[in-house]
Structures are given as C-alpha cells and as structure tokens.
C-alpha positions in Angstrom: 0.3 14.0 -49.0 -0.3 10.2 -49.8 2.6 9.4 -47.6 1.2 11.3 -44.7 -2.3 9.7 -45.1 -0.7 6.2 -45.2 1.3 7.1 -42.1 -1.8 8.4 -40.4 -3.8 5.2 -41.3 -1.0 3.1 -39.8 -1.0 5.2 -36.7 -4.7 4.7 -36.3 -4.4 1.0 -36.6 -1.6 1.0 -34.1 -3.7 3.1 -31.8 -6.7 0.7 -32.1 -4.4 -2.2 -31.3 -3.0 -0.5 -28.2 -6.6 0.4 -27.1 -7.5 -3.2 -27.3 -4.2 -4.3 -25.4 -5.0 -1.7 -22.7 -8.5 -3.0 -22.3 -7.3 -6.5 -21.9 -4.7 -5.5 -19.4 -7.2 -3.5 -17.3 -9.4 -6.6 -17.2 -6.6 -8.7 -16.1 -5.5 -6.1 -13.5 -9.1 -6.0 -12.1 -9.2 -9.8 -12.0 -5.8 -10.0 -10.1 -6.8 -7.3 -7.8 -10.1 -9.1 -7.0 -8.2 -12.4 -6.4 -5.8 -10.7 -4.1 -8.8 -9.2 -2.1 -10.8 -12.3 -2.0 -7.9 -14.7 -1.3 -7.2 -18.1 -2.8 -9.9 -19.4 -5.1 -11.5 -22.8 -4.7 -8.8 -24.6 -6.7 -6.3 -23.4 -4.2 -6.2 -24.7 -0.6 -6.2 -22.0 2.0 -3.1 -21.4 3.8 -2.4 -23.5 6.9 -3.7 -21.6 10.1 -0.3 -21.9 11.7 1.3 -20.4 8.7 -1.1 -17.6 8.5 -0.8 -16.9 12.2 3.0 -16.9 12.0 2.8 -14.5 9.0 0.4 -12.1 10.9 2.7 -12.3 14.1 5.7 -11.3 11.9 3.7 -8.5 10.4 2.5 -7.3 13.7 6.1 -7.3 15.0 7.3 -5.2 12.2 4.4 -2.7 12.7 5.2 -2.5 16.4 8.8 -1.8 15.6 7.9 0.9 13.2 5.6 2.4 15.9 8.4 2.5 18.5 10.8 4.1 16.1 8.2 6.7 15.2 7.7 7.5 18.9 11.3 7.7 19.6 11.6 10.1 16.7 8.7 12.2 18.0 10.3 12.3 21.5 13.6 13.5 20.0 11.9 16.2 18.0 10.0 17.2 21.0 13.1 17.3 23.3 14.9 19.4 20.6 12.2 22.0 20.8 10.9 21.5 17.2 8.1 23.6 15.9 5.0 23.9 18.2 2.4 21.3 17.3 -1.2 22.1 17.4 -3.2 21.4 20.5 -4.9 18.4 19.0 -1.6 16.9 17.6 0.0 17.6 21.1 -2.8 15.7 22.8 -2.6 12.9 20.4 1.1 12.7 20.7 0.7 12.7 24.6 -1.7 9.8 24.3 0.6 7.8 22.2 3.5 8.4 24.5 1.5 7.3 27.5 0.3 4.2 25.8 3.9 3.3 24.9 5.1 3.9 28.4 2.3 1.7 29.8 3.1 -1.3 27.5 5.7 -3.8 28.6 
C-alpha cells in the first residue's frame, strides 16, 4: 500500500509538471500564432516590396493552376456522366466553366 501511495504521489508530481509545461507551450504557441498573423515585429524589417510581390505572384500562379486542374477534373467527370449534381451546384459549375473559357 505504501508503495502504491508513493507511486501515486510521484504521478501527481509528474502530472503537475506536465500541466505547467503544457501551459508554457500554449502561451508560446499563441505568441507564435500572433506573430504570424501580425507579421514581422518592430525589430525585424518588413520584407522588400519586390520580394513580397514576387511571392504573392508565385502563390497566385499556384492557385490558378490548382483552379485549372479542378475545372478540368470537373469537365471530365461531367463528360463521363457522373452523378447528377444539384441545381445550385450545376449553376455554380457552369459559372466557373464560363469564367474559365473567358479568361485568356
């Protein structure tokens, strides 16, 4: 019985230590998340406008390519006579396909 009590006391201490560590990690996580949302702090210079613009252009290119692939996939599914979409989804798909056809 004494051994069990000693073991339980040790587990309670370990539990308390882990709770403290968990709180510390949560605070650190919130701080890092806030920094990511707010951008570089006053001690860090902001990214050069050219670098930022180039990164945004690259991201836009990747998103446009994903959009094109998704539309191609939808066209293939539609041509293969896939399951009937709801009227709203069909209208939205038609809109996307028309927009894609109009773009250069």
